N, C-alpha and C positions, 0 to 999 in steps of 0.2 A: 625748644628754647623760648619761642614767642609765647607759648602758653604759660610757662613759668614766670616770665617777666610780667605779663598782664596780671596773673594771679597775685604775684607779690605786691605790685603797685596797688591793686584794688583792695587787697586785704589790709594793707597799711591804712588806706583811706577809711575802711570800715571800722577798724579797731582803734584808730587814733581818737582820744577823747577831745582833742582840740577842734578837729574838723567838724564833727557833728554839732558840737556846742556852738560853733560859729554859725552853722546853718540853721540852728534851732529847729523845733519840731511842732510848735504850736500851730493851730489851724490857720491856713492862709486866709480863709474867709468863712463867715458864718452862713453864707448863701448856700442853699441846697439845689438851686437851679441856676445854671450858667447859660447866658444867651450870646456869648461871643466865641468865635473860633478864629484861629490864625493859621499861618502856613504850616505850622508843626502839628496840625490836627492829625490824630492817629499816631503821633510819636510822643516823646517826652515833652510835656507842656510846662509852661511857666505858672507857678501858683499865683493866685489872686493877690496875695501879699508877699513881697519879696522876702525870701529866706536868707539870701546873702546878697552882697552888692559887688564883691570883688570880681565876679565873672560877667559883669555888664559894662557896656560902654555906650555913652550917648554921643554919637558923632554928628557932624554937621549935615550929613546926607541921610544916614540911617542909624538906628540903634543896633547894638550887637549884643548877643548873649551866648555864652559858651556853656554847654552842658554835656553830661556823659551818663551812660547807664552800664551796669555790669550785673550779669547773672551767672551764678556758680551753682551747678546742679549735682545731685547725686541720685542715681537710679539703681534700685535693686529689684530683681525679678525672682520670685519663687514659683517655679513652674512644675506642674505634674508631668508625668512621663509623656502623655499625649501632647501637651503643649510644647514640650521640647522637640518632639518629632515634627510638629508643624512649623515652628520657628524657634531657633535656639537664641535666647536673649542673654546677653552678657552684662553683668553688673558694671556700671561705669560711674565715674566721678570726673567732672571737668567743667570747663567754661562753656556755658550755653551761648552767651553772646556778650560782646563788649562794643558799645557804640559811642560815637562822638557826634555832637550836634551843635551847629551854629545856626542862629536865627536872628531876625531883626525886623524892624518896621521902617519903611522909607518915610521920610518927612514930606509927604505929598498931601494935597488936599483930599484926594481920593484915598481911602485906606488900602495900602499895599504892604504886604508882609512877605518874608522869604525864609526859607530854611534849607540847610544842607545837612544830610545825615550820612554817616559812614560807619559801617558795622563789621566787626569780626565775627564770623559764624563758626562756633566751636565744632559743629557736626561735620562740616566739610573743610575746615581749616583754611578759610578764604575770607578776604575782605570784600564787602559789597556796598554800593551806594544805596541808602535807604530813602526815606521821604526827603526829596530835594526838588525845590521849585518855587514858584511865586503864586501867592494868592491875592487876587484883586477884588476888592469890595465893589459891588454894583448895586447900590440901593434902588436903582431904577427898576430892577427885577427882583427886589427883596432878597438878595443873596450875594454870592460871590463865585468867582471862577478860580480854580487852581490849575496851573499849567506846569507839568513836570512829572516826576515819579511820586506816586501816592497810593494810598489804599483805594481799591476799586469802589468801595462803598456798598457792598452787597448786604451786609448784616451788621447789627450793633456790635456783636462780639468780635467780628472780623475787623471793624473799623477801630475799635479800642486798641491801644498799644498793649502788648503782652505784659508790660510791667504793671498794668493797672487791673487786669482781669482778676476775678475771684477764684479762678482755678490756677493750677500750675501751667497747664497747656490748654489750648482750645480743643473742641471735640474732634474726633477723627473724621467725621463727615465734613466738617468745615474745612479741614486741611486737605481732604481728598478732592473737594469740589472747587474751592475758591483759592486762587493764588493770593499771596500776601500783598503783592504790589503790582503796579502796572504803569506804563508811560503813556500819558495822554492829557486830556482835558476833562475836568470834573466840575459840574455846577452843583451848588447846594443852596437851597432857599427855604425860608420859613415864613409862613403866613400866621401872624399872631391871632387874628380873628378866629378862623376855624381851627387853629392850632395844628396846622399841617406842615410837615417837613418833606422836601423832595430833593433827591439826589439823582443826577444824570451824569454818566461818564462814558467817554469814547476813548479807546486805547488801541495801540499797535505795539509790535515788538521790534520796530525798526532800530531802536537804540539799545535793546536789551535781549537780543537773540540768544546770547550765551548765558544769560542769567537763569537759574533754576526755576524762578517764578514765572518765566516767560513760556507758559504752556499754550498760549493762543497767539495766532498771527494778528488777529484783530477781534475786539469784543466790545459790546455795548452793555452797560450795567445801569439799572435803575432801582430806586428804593423809595417807597412812599409810606410815611409814618403819620399816624394820627394820635393825638393825646386827649383821650376822653377826660382825663383828670390831670391837672397841673396846678398844684397849690404849694406855694412857698410857705405860707402861714402854717399849713398842716403837715408840711414835709411829705406830701404825697405826689407821686407820679405814676401814671398808667399810660404806657405806650403800646400801640399795636401797629404792625407794619407788614407790608407785602413787598417782595423784591424779586427781580429777575435778571438773568444774564444770558445774552445770546453771543455765541462765540464760534470762531473758526479755529479748530485745534492746530497747534504749531506744526507746520509742514505736513498736515494731513494725518497726524498720529497723536494718540493720547494714551496715557497710562494712569488711570485712577488708582491711587494707593494712599496709605496713611499709616502713621505710627500710633501706638496705643496710649496716647497722651503722655509720652515719655520721649522727649526730643533726642536724647542721646541713645535711645534704644533702636531696635531694628523695625522694619516695616512688618506689621502683622497682617494688614489687609493689602491685597494687590490683585487687581483684575487683569494685569498684563498689558503690554503695549499692543495696540491694534490700530488699523486704518480707520479714520473718521474725519469727514470734512465739515461736520456741523454738530454743535452741541447747544443745549439749553438747560439752564439751571433756574429753578424757582424755589421760593421759600416763604414761610410765614413766621412771625415772631411776636411775642408779647412779654412785657416786663412790667411788674407792679412793685412800687416801693412805697412803704408807709413807715416813716421814721427809720428805725434801725433795722427793719426787716425788708427783704427783697426776695421776690420769687419771679422766675421767668425762664424763657427758653425759646428755641426755634426748631423748625422741621424743614428739611430741604429735599428736593428731588432733582436728579440730574438725568436728562435724556440725551443719549448719544447715538448718532447714526453709526451702524456697523457696516462699513464699506466692503469688508471681506466677504460678507454673506448677503448683503442687501437688506439686512434686518436692522434692529436697533436694540439698545440696552437701556434699562431704567434702574438706576441706583438711588438709594434714599437713606435717610437717617436724621437724627436730631439729638437734642440735649435739653435737660431741664435742671435748674439749680434753685436751691433755697439758701439764702445768705442771712446771717444774723451778726450785727456788730455788737459783740458782747459788752463792750464798754460804752455803748450808747451813741456812737457817732452816726452820722447820716451820710451815705455815699452820694456825692454831688452828681447831678444829671445835667448834661449839656444839651439844651433843647435846640440850639442852632446847628448841632452836628448829630443829634439823636443818638447819644451814647453816654455811658457813665464814666466818670472821672475817678481819680485815685481817692482812696479813703485817707483822711488826714486825722491823726490823733488829736484829742482835745488837749493833751499834755504829754509831750514826749518824755522818754526816760532821761534825756539830757537836761530836761527842765524839772526833774523831780517827780514826774508822773510814771504811769505804767504803760504808756503807749496805747495803741489800739489793738484789740484782740477780735479777730473775725473768724467765725465758724461757717463752714460751707459744706453742703451735701449736694453732689452732682451725679446725675445719671446720664450716660450717653449710649446711643445705639447707632450702628452703622451696618448697612446691608449692601455689599458689592457683589451679590449673586444675581444674575439676570441672564436668562437664555443660556447660551453656551459659556458664559463667563462665570467663573467660580473664584471671585476675589475674597469671599468669606463674609461671615456675619459675626459681629463683635459687639458685646455690650460690657459696660463697666460702671460700677458704682463706687464713688470716691468721697469719703468724709475727709475733711482737711481743716487745718487750723493755720491762720496767718497771724503773725505778731509784727505789726508795724511799730517798731520802736520809735521812729520819727517819720516825718513825711518821706524821707529819702533813705531809710534803712529798714529792711524787712527780712524776716525769717519765715519760711513756709514749710510745714510738715504735712505729708499726705499719705494716706493708705488707699490702695485701690484693689478691688476684686473684680476680675473680668473673665469672660468666657469667649473663646474663639471657636466658631463652627466652620470648619474648612476641611476639604479633602475627605469628607464623609466621617470626620471625627470631631469631638468637642473637647477642647483642652482648657484647663483652668490656670490662670496666673494671678498671683498676688503681687502687688506692687508696693514698694516702700520708696518714697521720694522726699528729698528735701531741696530747698532752694535758698540761697543767700542773695539778696537783691540790694543794690545801692545805686543811687542816681543823684543827679544834680540838675 
């Protein structure tokens, strides 16, 4: 019943001609490089130019803005006989997630912003708190501190909200190695001279023991990014980064596993649950954007102690993407957070334009075979097209071709996926 209510409400929002026209869809800003982040970093952010005003309140102590996001997915799997024997995938259509967001800025001399996120997860039919906490600007150390529940900060694609990425889902390696959220303290700083970005985070699961993202009792995450090229005038950005994560698996156990870039689908890769009291994840990434073109990716390694045998396991994998804005837009880059933001159409369909059309080709590879573990090897190549009808209304269509090497057999799956996205 809850699913039907949410779908009905959000579809009304999507198809109503009055609501999008009030929100408009013209570009919030002509800037291609953003240098400011707030407490909703990694979640649904406020465009540089206000699209609506009825959802904002300017109070005596703090501002307040209400927002929401809604994802409705369809996943179809065409498996050969071998793939079906490895894992039987059932076609599904339904809510990916529905989230509510409150955010604001306190009216203090020192910049202080806050956010509260609450999300319905369609895969497990439960509600969860998302990015929630306070961000305090500390110009004395060229950055800010976030206290609360937030993205760990391991990689660019993991820091970005899933509503803004150029794929339908993140790479299986990313989901197998890095939890989406954690509770703790994170520092982010940027030095304009050498063009260096640094993120440091320390987290525990004292308040999130029962959350599915709480796969570590405690962990420390860092990321260092350098920008050899950063030109607003030429719309060029080149970012290279290294990152690491030291962690203690939750209650001394861990289970590396991942879905095949289809959130409503089953787990294709699964190394099984085993005893481990220490883990380390490391990675490298690089992204280059020139005008309406972007190419980039990352590669990660996860080293885990195997307490059952006294040995260890090493899993690895990565992704690379080529992205083209067919209608000429430039995807903004946030240098203060070292991630890309949402693409904004030059002219939305509600203003008489054609919106933004984005074409993407992505390749992912994940290897969860190591020693006694046979979690599987999986690769997938995915051409896709995204139609951003306005800043807050998007349709995505994706085809995927993937192969799973597991249990001594290689199975092939073709994926057909669509997504309807709306946000405020």
